[in-house]
C-alpha positions as CSV (number, residue, x, y, z in Angstrom):
1,M,45.4,90.3,98.5
2,P,41.9,89.0,97.7
3,K,40.2,87.4,100.8
4,S,39.5,84.1,99.1
5,W,43.3,83.5,98.5
6,E,44.1,83.5,102.2
7,L,41.0,81.3,103.0
8,N,41.8,78.7,100.4
9,L,38.2,78.2,99.4
10,T,37.4,74.9,97.8
11,D,34.2,75.9,96.0
12,T,34.7,77.8,92.7
13,P,32.3,79.9,90.6
14,E,31.0,78.6,87.3
15,I,32.9,80.5,84.6
16,V,30.8,82.7,82.2
17,Q,32.5,81.8,78.9
18,L,32.3,83.9,75.7
19,S,32.9,82.5,72.3
20,P,36.2,83.2,70.4
21,L,36.4,86.3,68.3
22,E,36.8,86.2,64.5
23,M,40.1,88.0,64.2
24,E,40.9,88.1,60.5
25,S,38.8,91.2,59.7
26,I,39.9,92.9,62.9
27,R,43.5,92.6,62.0
28,K,42.9,93.9,58.4
29,E,41.3,97.0,59.9
30,D,44.3,97.4,62.2
31,S,46.8,97.2,59.4
32,I,45.2,100.4,58.0
33,N,44.2,102.2,61.2
34,D,47.5,101.8,63.0
35,H,49.1,104.4,60.8
36,N,46.5,107.0,61.7
37,K,47.4,109.1,64.7
38,N,44.2,111.1,64.8
39,T,42.4,108.1,66.1
40,A,43.1,106.2,69.3
41,W,45.1,103.0,69.0
42,R,43.0,99.8,69.2
43,F,44.2,96.9,71.4
44,G,40.9,95.2,72.2
45,I,37.2,94.6,71.3
46,K,34.4,95.6,73.6
47,R,31.9,92.8,74.2
48,D,28.5,93.5,75.7
49,L,27.3,91.6,78.8
50,N,24.5,91.7,81.3
51,L,25.7,90.3,84.6
52,N,24.8,91.2,88.2
53,L,27.2,90.2,90.9
54,K,24.5,89.6,93.5
55,K,22.4,87.4,91.2
56,D,25.0,85.7,89.1
57,G,27.9,85.3,91.5
58,L,28.8,82.5,93.9
59,W,28.2,83.5,97.5
60,T,30.3,81.8,100.3
61,Q,29.4,82.5,103.9
62,Q,32.3,82.6,106.3
63,P,32.4,81.2,109.9
64,N,32.9,84.7,111.3
65,G,29.7,85.9,109.6
66,G,31.4,87.6,106.7
67,S,30.6,86.8,103.1
68,I,32.5,86.5,99.8
69,C,30.9,86.6,96.3
70,R,32.9,85.6,93.2
71,L,32.1,85.8,89.5
72,A,34.3,84.6,86.7
73,I,34.3,85.6,83.0
74,K,36.4,84.0,80.2
75,S,36.8,85.5,76.7
76,V,38.6,82.8,74.8
77,G,42.0,83.9,73.4
78,A,42.2,87.2,75.2
79,L,45.7,88.5,76.3
80,S,44.1,90.9,78.7
81,M,40.6,91.8,80.0
82,S,39.1,94.8,81.6
83,I,35.5,95.3,83.0
84,N,33.0,98.1,82.5
85,F,30.5,98.4,85.4
86,S,27.2,100.1,84.6
87,A,26.4,100.1,88.3
88,F,29.1,100.3,90.9
89,N,27.8,100.9,94.4
90,L,29.7,99.2,97.3
91,P,28.4,99.5,100.9
92,R,31.0,101.1,103.3
93,G,33.3,98.6,104.8
94,T,33.3,96.3,101.8
95,I,36.0,95.5,99.3
96,L,36.0,94.6,95.5
97,Q,39.0,93.3,93.6
98,L,39.7,91.8,90.1
99,Y,42.3,89.2,89.4
100,N,43.3,86.6,86.8
101,N,43.2,82.8,86.9
102,E,46.9,82.5,87.5
103,R,46.8,85.0,90.4
104,T,49.6,87.0,88.8
105,T,47.6,90.2,88.2
106,V,45.5,91.9,90.8
107,S,43.6,95.2,90.2
108,A,43.6,98.2,92.4
109,T,41.5,97.6,95.5
110,F,38.0,99.2,95.5
111,L,36.5,100.1,98.8
112,G,33.0,101.1,99.8
113,A,34.2,104.7,100.0
114,D,35.2,104.6,96.3
115,S,31.6,104.5,95.0
116,R,30.9,107.5,92.9
117,S,28.0,109.6,91.8
118,S,28.2,108.5,88.2
119,N,27.6,104.9,89.4
120,L,30.0,103.8,86.6
121,L,33.5,102.3,86.7
122,G,36.1,100.9,84.3
123,S,38.8,98.6,85.6
124,D,42.5,98.5,84.7
125,L,43.9,95.6,82.6
126,I,43.9,92.1,84.0
127,S,46.3,89.7,82.2
128,G,44.9,86.6,80.5
129,D,41.6,85.4,79.2
130,T,39.8,84.9,82.5
131,V,39.0,87.5,85.1
132,Y,37.5,87.0,88.6
133,I,35.4,89.7,90.3
134,E,35.5,89.2,94.0
135,Y,33.4,91.1,96.7
136,Y,34.0,90.8,100.4
137,A,31.7,92.0,103.1
138,P,32.5,91.6,106.9
139,A,29.8,90.4,109.2
140,S,29.0,94.0,110.3
141,V,27.7,94.9,106.8
142,T,24.1,94.1,106.1
143,Q,23.5,96.2,102.9
144,S,23.8,94.5,99.5
145,P,26.1,95.7,96.8
146,D,24.8,97.0,93.5
147,I,27.3,95.7,90.9
148,Q,26.2,95.4,87.3
149,I,28.6,94.4,84.5
150,Q,27.8,96.1,81.2
151,S,30.8,94.9,79.0
152,I,34.3,93.5,79.0
153,V,37.2,94.5,76.7
154,H,38.9,91.5,75.1
155,G,42.5,92.6,74.7
156,Y,43.8,90.7,71.7
157,R,47.2,92.4,71.2
158,M,48.3,93.7,74.6
159,D,48.4,91.9,77.9
160,A,48.3,93.6,81.3
161,L,51.5,95.5,80.8
162,D,53.6,92.8,82.3
163,G,56.0,92.2,79.5
164,S,54.8,88.7,78.4
165,N,56.1,87.8,75.0
166,M,52.8,87.2,73.4
167,E,51.5,88.1,69.9
168,G,50.9,91.7,69.1
169,N,51.8,95.1,70.5
170,K,52.5,95.8,74.1
171,L,55.8,96.2,76.0
172,N,58.4,96.7,73.2
173,G,55.7,96.9,70.6
174,S,56.6,100.3,69.3
175,G,59.1,101.1,66.6
176,P,62.8,100.5,67.1
177,C,63.8,104.1,66.8
178,N,61.9,105.1,70.0
179,Y,63.8,106.3,73.0
180,D,62.7,105.3,76.5
181,V,61.9,108.3,78.6
182,N,64.9,107.6,80.8
183,C,67.3,108.0,77.9
184,P,69.3,111.3,77.8
185,I,68.0,113.8,75.2
186,G,70.2,116.8,76.1
187,A,71.7,118.5,79.1
188,D,69.4,121.4,78.5
189,F,66.3,119.3,79.2
190,D,67.2,116.1,81.0
191,S,66.6,117.5,84.5
192,Q,63.1,118.8,83.5
193,K,62.3,115.5,81.9
194,E,62.9,113.6,85.1
195,I,60.0,115.6,86.7
196,L,57.7,115.9,83.6
197,K,57.7,112.1,82.9
198,K,55.9,111.7,86.2
199,S,52.9,113.7,84.9
200,V,52.3,111.5,81.8
201,A,49.7,108.8,81.9
202,F,48.7,105.7,79.9
203,V,45.0,105.8,79.4
204,N,42.7,102.7,78.8
205,L,39.6,104.3,77.2
206,G,37.3,101.5,78.3
207,N,36.3,100.7,74.7
208,G,39.3,98.7,73.5
209,Y,41.4,101.8,72.6
210,L,44.3,103.6,74.1
211,C,45.6,107.2,74.3
212,T,48.2,109.2,76.3
213,A,47.4,112.1,78.7
214,V,49.1,114.5,81.1
215,L,48.2,115.6,84.6
216,V,48.0,119.4,84.6
217,N,48.6,122.0,87.4
218,N,46.3,124.9,87.9
219,T,46.9,128.4,89.3
220,A,45.5,127.4,92.7
221,A,48.1,124.7,92.9
222,D,45.5,122.6,94.8
223,K,46.2,119.2,93.0
224,T,42.9,119.1,91.3
225,P,43.4,115.9,89.1
226,Y,42.9,117.4,85.7
227,L,44.1,115.3,82.7
228,L,44.7,116.9,79.3
229,T,44.4,114.7,76.2
230,A,43.1,114.9,72.6
231,N,39.5,115.5,71.8
232,H,39.6,112.6,69.3
233,C,40.3,110.2,72.2
234,L,36.6,110.8,73.3
235,T,35.3,109.1,70.2
236,N,32.9,106.3,71.3
237,S,34.4,106.6,74.8
238,N,32.9,107.6,78.2
239,P,35.6,109.0,80.5
240,A,33.7,107.3,83.5
241,F,35.1,104.0,82.2
242,W,38.7,105.2,81.7
243,S,41.6,103.7,83.8
244,V,44.7,105.8,84.0
245,R,48.2,104.6,84.8
246,F,51.2,106.7,85.8
247,N,54.9,105.9,86.1
248,W,55.0,103.0,83.6
249,V,58.7,103.7,82.9
250,S,61.5,101.2,82.1
251,P,64.1,100.8,84.7
252,R,66.5,99.5,82.0
253,P,66.1,102.0,79.2
254,I,66.8,101.4,75.5
255,C,67.8,104.5,73.4
256,G,66.8,103.9,69.8
257,T,68.8,100.7,69.3
258,G,65.8,98.3,68.7
259,E,66.6,96.2,71.7
260,D,63.9,95.3,74.3
261,S,63.2,97.7,77.2
262,G,63.0,96.3,80.7
263,D,59.6,96.3,82.4
264,V,58.3,97.4,85.8
265,Q,55.0,96.1,87.3
266,N,53.9,98.9,89.6
267,N,50.3,99.9,90.1
268,F,49.9,103.7,89.9
269,T,46.3,103.3,88.5
270,L,43.1,105.3,89.1
271,S,39.7,104.6,87.5
272,G,37.1,107.0,86.2
273,A,36.9,110.6,85.1
274,A,34.4,113.3,84.0
275,L,34.7,115.5,80.9
276,V,34.8,119.2,81.9
277,A,35.9,120.8,78.6
278,N,36.7,120.0,75.0
279,N,37.0,121.7,71.5
280,T,37.7,120.4,68.0
281,L,39.4,123.7,67.0
282,S,42.5,122.6,68.8
283,D,41.6,119.0,69.4
284,F,41.8,119.1,73.2
285,A,39.8,117.4,76.0
286,L,40.2,118.1,79.7
287,V,38.8,115.6,82.2
288,K,38.8,115.5,85.9
289,L,39.6,112.2,87.7
290,F,37.0,111.0,90.2
291,E,39.7,110.2,92.7
292,K,42.4,112.5,94.1
293,I,46.0,111.6,93.5
294,P,47.2,109.8,96.6
295,E,49.6,111.9,98.6
296,S,52.3,109.2,98.5
297,W,52.4,108.9,94.7
298,D,55.6,110.2,93.1
299,V,53.8,112.0,90.2
300,S,53.8,115.6,89.0
301,F,51.2,118.1,87.8
302,A,52.8,119.6,84.7
303,G,53.0,123.4,84.2
304,W,51.9,125.1,81.0
305,D,52.3,128.1,78.7
306,N,49.2,129.7,77.1
307,S,51.1,132.5,75.4
308,D,51.2,130.7,72.0
309,V,54.8,131.9,71.5
310,D,56.9,129.8,69.1
311,P,59.2,127.4,71.1
312,L,63.0,127.2,70.5
313,F,62.7,123.4,70.6
314,E,60.1,121.0,71.9
315,V,59.9,117.5,73.5
316,G,57.1,114.9,73.5
317,I,56.5,112.3,76.1
318,H,54.1,109.5,75.2
319,H,53.1,105.8,75.1
320,P,53.3,104.8,71.4
321,N,51.4,101.6,70.4
322,G,50.6,101.0,74.1
323,D,54.3,100.7,74.9
324,I,56.3,101.7,77.9
325,M,56.9,105.5,78.1
326,K,59.0,107.1,75.4
327,V,60.4,110.5,74.5
328,C,61.1,112.5,71.3
329,R,62.8,115.8,70.6
330,D,62.7,118.3,67.7
331,N,65.3,121.0,67.6
332,S,63.9,123.0,64.7
333,G,61.2,124.7,66.6
334,A,57.5,124.0,66.0
335,Q,55.5,126.4,63.7
336,K,51.9,127.5,63.8
337,T,49.6,126.3,61.0
338,D,46.1,125.3,60.2
339,A,45.4,121.6,59.5
340,N,42.0,121.3,57.9
341,G,40.5,123.8,60.3
342,T,42.4,122.6,63.4
343,K,44.9,125.1,64.9
344,V,48.1,123.2,65.4
345,W,51.9,123.2,66.1
346,L,53.7,121.7,63.1
347,I,56.8,119.6,63.7
348,G,58.0,120.1,60.2
349,G,59.2,117.2,58.1
350,G,58.7,115.5,54.8
351,E,56.8,117.8,52.5
352,H,55.3,119.9,55.4
353,G,57.1,122.8,57.0
354,S,60.8,123.6,57.1
355,G,62.1,121.1,59.6
356,N,63.4,117.5,59.2
357,G,61.1,115.7,61.7
358,W,62.1,114.5,65.1
359,E,65.9,114.5,65.8
360,I,65.3,111.9,68.6
361,G,62.6,109.3,68.6
362,T,59.1,109.5,67.0
363,T,55.4,109.3,67.9
364,E,53.1,106.5,66.8
365,S,49.4,105.6,67.1
366,G,48.7,105.4,70.9
367,S,50.7,108.6,71.4
368,S,47.4,110.5,70.6
369,G,46.8,113.1,73.2
370,S,50.3,113.1,74.6
371,P,51.8,116.4,75.7
372,L,54.2,118.7,73.8
373,F,56.6,120.6,76.1
374,N,58.5,123.7,75.1
375,E,62.2,124.3,76.0
376,Q,61.1,125.5,79.5
377,G,59.2,122.3,80.2
378,K,55.7,123.8,79.8
379,I,52.8,122.1,78.0
380,I,52.1,123.9,74.7
381,G,49.9,121.2,73.0
382,Q,48.7,117.6,72.7
383,L,49.2,115.2,69.8
384,Y,46.6,115.5,67.1
385,A,48.0,113.6,64.0
386,G,51.0,113.2,61.8
387,Q,53.1,110.9,59.6
388,S,56.3,110.5,61.6
389,S,57.4,106.9,62.3
390,C,60.5,104.6,62.4
391,L,62.6,103.5,59.5
392,G,64.5,100.8,61.4
393,T,66.4,102.5,64.2
394,S,66.1,105.9,62.5
395,T,63.1,108.2,62.2
396,N,61.5,108.8,58.8
397,H,61.9,112.6,59.2
398,D,58.2,113.2,58.5
399,Y,55.9,115.6,60.3
400,D,53.6,115.6,63.4
401,I,51.0,118.1,64.5
402,Y,49.8,119.0,67.9
403,G,46.7,121.0,69.0
404,R,47.9,124.3,70.5
405,F,47.4,125.0,74.2
406,G,47.2,128.7,73.5
407,I,44.2,128.2,71.3
408,S,42.6,125.8,73.8
409,W,43.0,128.4,76.5
410,D,40.2,130.8,75.7
411,T,38.5,129.4,72.5
412,G,34.7,129.2,72.5
413,N,31.8,130.9,74.3
414,S,31.5,128.7,77.3
415,T,33.6,127.1,80.0
416,E,32.9,123.7,78.5
417,S,34.9,124.7,75.3
418,R,38.1,126.2,76.8
419,L,40.7,125.6,79.5
420,K,40.8,129.1,81.1
421,E,38.3,128.7,83.9
422,W,39.5,125.3,84.9
423,L,43.3,125.9,84.9
424,D,43.0,129.5,86.2
425,P,40.3,129.1,88.9
426,I,41.6,132.1,90.9
427,G,41.4,134.4,87.8
428,S,45.1,135.4,87.9
429,G,45.4,136.0,84.2
430,Q,48.9,134.6,84.2
431,S,50.2,133.1,81.0
432,T,52.5,130.4,82.5
433,M,52.3,127.9,85.4
434,E,55.1,125.9,87.0
435,T,55.1,122.2,87.5
436,L,54.0,120.9,90.9
437,Q,55.5,117.8,92.4
438,N,53.1,115.7,94.3
439,I,55.3,114.4,97.1
440,L,57.3,117.5,98.1
441,N,55.4,117.8,101.4
442,V,55.3,114.1,102.1
443,P,57.4,112.7,105.0
444,S,60.9,111.6,103.7
445,F,62.0,108.3,102.5
446,E,63.6,107.5,105.9
447,T,60.1,106.8,107.3
448,L,59.8,103.9,104.8
449,G,57.0,106.0,103.2
450,D,54.4,103.6,101.7
451,L,56.6,100.5,101.8
452,K,55.4,97.5,103.7
453,I,58.0,94.8,104.5
454,Y,56.7,91.5,105.8
455,P,56.8,89.0,107.4
456,N,59.6,89.9,109.9
457,P,60.8,87.5,111.2
458,A,60.8,85.8,107.8
459,N,61.0,82.0,107.0
460,T,61.5,81.5,103.3
461,L,60.3,84.7,101.5
462,L,60.4,88.4,102.4
463,T,57.8,90.5,100.7
464,I,58.2,94.2,99.9
465,Q,55.0,96.0,98.9
466,N,55.8,99.2,97.1
467,S,53.1,101.7,96.1
468,R,55.3,104.8,95.8
469,Y,58.8,104.4,94.4
470,P,59.0,103.4,90.7
471,H,62.8,103.0,90.8
472,L,63.6,101.2,94.1
473,G,66.6,99.0,94.5
474,Y,67.8,96.8,97.4
475,Q,70.8,95.0,98.9
476,L,70.4,92.2,101.4
477,M,73.5,91.9,103.6
478,D,74.7,90.1,106.7
479,M,75.7,92.0,109.7
480,M,79.3,92.1,108.6
481,G,78.3,94.0,105.4
482,K,78.7,91.0,103.0
483,E,76.2,91.3,100.1
484,I,73.9,88.2,99.9
485,S,71.6,89.5,97.1
486,S,70.6,92.7,95.3
487,G,68.3,93.9,92.6
488,S,65.1,95.9,91.8
489,V,62.0,96.1,94.0
490,S,60.2,98.6,91.8
491,N,57.1,96.4,91.3
492,T,54.1,96.8,93.5
493,M,54.7,93.3,95.0
494,N,58.2,92.0,95.3
495,T,59.7,88.9,97.0
496,I,63.2,88.2,98.2
497,S,64.2,84.6,99.0
498,V,65.8,84.0,102.4
499,E,65.2,80.2,102.2
500,G,68.9,79.3,102.2
501,L,70.0,81.7,104.9
502,A,70.9,80.7,108.4
503,E,68.7,82.0,111.2
504,G,69.8,85.4,112.4
505,I,69.7,89.1,111.8
506,Y,70.3,90.6,108.3
507,L,70.3,94.2,106.9
508,L,68.0,95.2,104.1
509,H,69.3,98.4,102.4
510,L,66.7,100.2,100.2
511,V,67.6,103.0,97.7
512,D,65.2,105.3,95.8
513,G,66.8,105.6,92.4
514,D,65.2,109.0,91.7
515,S,66.3,110.8,94.9
516,N,69.2,108.5,96.0
517,D,67.6,108.6,99.5
518,S,68.2,105.3,101.3
519,V,67.1,103.5,104.4
520,N,68.2,100.3,106.3
521,K,66.0,97.8,108.0
522,K,66.9,94.9,110.2
523,I,65.4,91.6,109.0
524,V,65.2,88.5,111.2
525,V,65.3,85.1,109.6
526,K,63.7,82.5,112.0
527,R,62.2,79.0,111.5
């Protein structure tokens, strides 16, 4: 938690307030652009700033010699905000965090070791119209930070992915025919889907637009954090400002009925990437994240197939309209075609091709760049464009097109225009690669993994900090096995009330919904 919260500081920084945006023309543009999948989906407006944390922030010295600097920015009417830093250089031993006025959303924690050679950083989404940037330096640090704010993104139709029922698209903002990724789509693919969904990422492009991407394995199987997405997601976007979120998956899935999906507020987010290769011929872009995937994260590096062989059937996993992760399936088999010079897979439908669109689900704007998997669970493309959408709880049976992985593999005359050298660094020449699960070599759940449970003894609230398990459940029982409470603790920060319990020893039973592994921990209630 931010240092100022535990110190209860009485002084507050003066808020830098931006004027309200004129939204009428913006919404008119969206009413047209939202139907266009070969552009990223817009959720916000980038607003330029020129603020320096050291100069413009409020500095508070601590009795122990440490110091805290806070700067607050308000963009009137925003549902969410994110920050683009044109200079981001933290001295070692220091911490920087972002949070909202209500203290309900806190960013990933940035440490001095997180400074990167690009000196650029884009934050993840912070809910609300006011964001606080807080820097803490202990007494042992004498070097000053170099923190320059270049712009903010005013999110006007999506909050910080926390499910708030505000105006616009966000959780449950996609069409009612969509299937949550945890819905069954066939016994011949469901087991693969459970692994592949952990490779798919929601990408905030740092410019007010969104895409979907996939974490990709390479022949060295060394967990190099390569993300594959669409080339058109690079338009007016610098990957150094991207923030990428994995495992935004509903714990209470809805399968094409139009009801609302349940939310989860975990924080599997990394910031910043560098472009390594792209090509318009197949509309692909490959970026490398600045940060390695933490060993404790339950994510996957998806396998691929560069043979360009027609699939028997195909499955798409994506974030339509900035919504929680969805899935779609086409049983007709994609066909190769040329779409105005772009080499694509055609999901036939409408007046194009021989199929009848998606049999399950659809894609929408915001699904751009999302992976297409063949029947073996291998990436064969990424979403380029199309006309498929919902007609109520049914699909409209129209077409979609995906840039072909096989074309992306060795197209062009340089390593910057193809995938081959990046995804086959050992020069194996192989045409397929298996999916690699990130946590296979991590100590088992019984060690409590990356869970933190505190305080113990507890007085009124027990907190469970969960940075690894996206589907974690609990039961709190007395020592005779009688259940007192139960539920989900899938969020990053979870609290369980013990206020009404008598002093004594209780049993907390935790279950990982993905593996069914469980662990018990004794909890002491004492006042």
